[in-house]
C-alpha positions as CSV (number, residue, x, y, z in Angstrom):
1,X,76.6,34.4,119.3
2,X,73.5,36.2,119.2
3,X,75.0,39.4,120.4
4,X,77.5,39.7,117.5
5,X,75.1,41.1,115.0
6,X,73.9,43.8,117.4
7,X,77.4,44.7,118.0
8,X,78.5,45.0,114.5
9,X,75.4,47.0,113.8
10,X,76.2,49.3,116.5
11,X,79.8,49.8,115.1
12,X,78.3,50.5,111.5
13,X,75.7,53.0,113.0
14,X,78.5,55.0,115.0
15,X,80.8,54.8,111.9
16,X,77.8,56.4,110.0
17,X,77.5,59.1,112.8
18,X,80.9,60.0,112.6
19,X,81.1,60.4,108.8
20,X,78.2,62.8,108.9
21,X,79.5,64.9,111.5
22,X,82.6,65.2,109.7
23,X,80.8,66.0,106.5
24,X,78.6,68.6,108.5
25,X,81.9,70.2,109.9
26,X,83.4,70.6,106.2
27,X,80.2,72.0,105.0
28,X,80.2,74.6,107.9
29,X,84.0,75.4,107.3
30,X,83.1,75.9,103.6
31,X,80.6,78.3,104.3
32,X,82.6,80.4,106.6
33,X,85.4,80.6,104.0
34,X,83.0,81.5,101.2
35,X,81.4,84.2,103.5
36,X,84.8,85.8,104.3
37,X,86.4,85.6,100.7
38,X,87.4,89.0,99.6
39,X,85.6,90.4,96.3
40,X,86.2,93.3,94.3
41,X,84.3,96.7,94.7
42,X,82.3,95.6,91.8
43,X,81.2,92.2,93.1
44,X,83.6,90.4,90.7
45,X,85.6,87.1,91.8
46,X,89.2,88.6,92.2
47,X,90.5,85.3,90.6
48,X,89.0,85.8,87.3
49,X,88.7,89.8,87.1
50,X,90.3,91.1,83.8
51,X,89.7,87.9,82.0
52,X,88.5,88.5,78.5
53,X,86.1,85.6,77.0
54,X,86.9,84.5,73.5
55,X,90.1,84.4,71.2
56,X,93.2,85.4,73.1
57,X,95.9,87.6,71.5
58,X,98.8,85.7,70.0
59,X,101.8,85.3,71.9
60,X,105.3,85.7,69.9
């Protein structure tokens, strides 16, 4: 049974390569999304535009 460790090692290496490939694809997708994300004319993030830091007015 000398071939079994080689087989297991090969499977482990293939799994590692697949995981790396998926991570690289996700990273590429995030970079594309980040580049195409809309920003305001002032370069401010639209999700936080108009937010004032500090205490907020009380709501009745």
